[in-house]
C-alpha positions in Angstrom: 2.8 -3.9 -0.3 5.8 -5.7 -1.6 7.2 -2.3 -2.9 6.2 -0.5 0.3 7.5 -2.9 3.0 11.2 -2.5 2.4 12.6 -0.3 5.2 16.2 -1.2 4.4 16.1 0.5 1.0 17.4 4.0 0.5 14.7 6.6 0.1 15.3 7.2 -3.6 15.2 3.6 -4.6 12.2 2.9 -2.4 10.2 5.8 -3.8 11.1 5.2 -7.5 9.8 1.6 -7.1 6.7 2.4 -5.0 5.4 5.6 -6.8 4.2 3.8 -10.0 1.6 1.9 -7.9 0.1 5.0 -6.3 -2.6 7.4 -7.6 -1.8 11.1 -7.7 -3.0 11.9 -4.2 -1.2 8.9 -2.6 2.0 9.9 -4.4 1.7 13.3 -2.7 0.8 11.8 0.6 3.7 9.2 0.7 6.4 11.2 -1.0 7.9 12.3 2.3 7.7 8.9 4.0 11.1 7.6 5.3 11.1 3.9 4.5 13.3 3.3 7.6 10.2 4.1 9.7 8.1 1.3 8.1 7.8 -1.6 10.6 6.8 -4.2 8.0 9.7 -6.0 6.3 7.9 -8.9 4.7 4.6 -10.0 3.3 3.5 -13.1 5.1 0.5 -14.2 3.1 -1.8 -13.6 0.3 -3.7 -10.3 0.1 -7.5 -10.7 0.7 -10.1 -8.6 -1.1 -12.4 -7.6 1.7 -14.9 -5.4 -0.1 -15.7 -5.7 -3.8 -19.0 -3.9 -3.8 -17.6 -1.2 -6.2 -16.1 -1.6 -9.6 -13.9 1.4 -8.9 -12.8 1.0 -5.2 -11.3 -2.1 -3.6 -10.2 -2.9 -0.1 -7.4 -5.4 0.3 -5.9 -6.7 3.6 -2.3 -7.8 3.3 -0.7 -9.7 6.1 2.9 -8.7 7.0 5.4 -9.4 9.7 4.1 -6.3 11.5 0.4 -7.1 11.2 -2.3 -6.7 8.6 -2.1 -3.6 6.4 -5.2 -2.3 4.6 -4.8 -1.0 1.1 -7.5 1.0 -0.7 -7.3 0.8 -4.4 -9.0 3.0 -7.0 -9.5 3.1 -10.7 -11.3 5.7 -12.8 -12.9 3.2 -15.2 -13.0 -0.5 -16.0 -10.1 -0.2 -18.4 -7.8 1.7 -16.0 -5.3 0.0 -13.8 -5.9 -0.3 -10.0 -3.7 2.2 -8.1 -3.2 2.5 -4.4 -4.8 5.5 -2.8 -4.1 4.6 0.9 -1.9 2.2 2.8 -3.1 1.9 6.4 -0.9 0.3 9.0 -2.2 -2.4 11.4 -4.5 -1.2 14.0 -2.9 -1.1 17.4 -4.8 -2.0 20.6 -4.8 0.6 23.3 
């Protein structure tokens, strides 16, 4: 989230610093995001692992100045690094 929540960066810098944390699908999904459209500008607390029932998928809630983002992390085996597969913005009430 620290690499993601930086809307003041130019797209090239933002992408080059975010992309290493993403799995292949997320890299495709987020490659066209304009960082200027990201409402979060700061992480406001510690991320919290909300579901650790799988050794290969993790759910982390990260508080930001725009609300709580949910990250889904994946890894292919126990020796592989955790990579982000989804960054979900805070839920909005209707």
